[in-house]
C-alpha positions as CSV (number, residue, x, y, z in Angstrom):
1,M,-38.0,-47.1,-212.2
2,T,-36.1,-50.3,-213.2
3,R,-33.6,-50.1,-216.0
4,V,-34.3,-52.7,-218.7
5,S,-31.3,-54.2,-220.4
6,C,-31.0,-57.0,-222.9
7,F,-27.8,-58.2,-221.1
8,P,-27.9,-60.2,-217.9
9,P,-26.8,-58.2,-214.8
10,C,-23.7,-60.5,-214.4
11,L,-22.1,-59.1,-217.5
12,S,-19.7,-56.3,-216.9
13,C,-19.5,-53.1,-219.0
14,D,-16.5,-54.4,-220.9
15,C,-18.4,-57.5,-221.9
16,R,-21.4,-55.5,-222.9
17,E,-19.2,-53.3,-225.2
18,W,-17.6,-56.4,-226.7
19,Y,-21.0,-57.9,-227.5
20,R,-22.2,-54.6,-229.0
21,R,-19.0,-54.3,-231.2
22,N,-19.3,-57.9,-232.2
23,F,-22.9,-57.4,-233.2
24,T,-22.0,-54.3,-235.2
25,I,-19.3,-56.1,-237.1
26,T,-21.5,-59.1,-237.8
27,F,-24.3,-56.8,-239.0
28,L,-22.0,-54.9,-241.4
29,M,-20.5,-58.1,-242.8
30,A,-24.1,-59.5,-243.4
31,R,-25.0,-56.2,-245.1
32,V,-22.1,-56.4,-247.5
33,T,-22.7,-60.1,-248.3
34,L,-26.4,-59.4,-249.0
35,Q,-25.5,-56.5,-251.2
36,N,-23.0,-58.5,-253.2
37,M,-25.5,-61.3,-253.6
38,W,-28.1,-58.8,-254.8
39,N,-25.7,-57.3,-257.3
40,N,-24.9,-60.7,-258.7
41,L,-28.5,-61.8,-259.0
42,S,-30.0,-58.6,-260.3
43,P,-29.6,-57.7,-264.0
44,A,-26.7,-55.5,-264.9
45,K,-27.2,-51.7,-265.4
46,G,-28.9,-51.1,-268.7
47,G,-30.5,-54.5,-268.7
48,K,-29.0,-55.7,-272.0
49,K,-25.5,-56.9,-270.8
50,N,-26.6,-60.3,-269.6
51,D,-29.5,-60.7,-272.0
52,P,-28.7,-63.7,-274.4
53,T,-31.2,-62.4,-277.0
54,A,-29.5,-59.0,-277.4
55,T,-27.2,-58.7,-280.4
């Protein structure tokens, strides 16, 4: 049975590990960025803090 890989056979194991680590770091950075954006766009906890009609 042939082993299926998403990397070309010319890449060494070290290169494969580097790509995997780079992808993981990029994924985590994107996750934090999206979470920060979501927190800035969503209403604050309680819903009344950013409401201009609240007294």
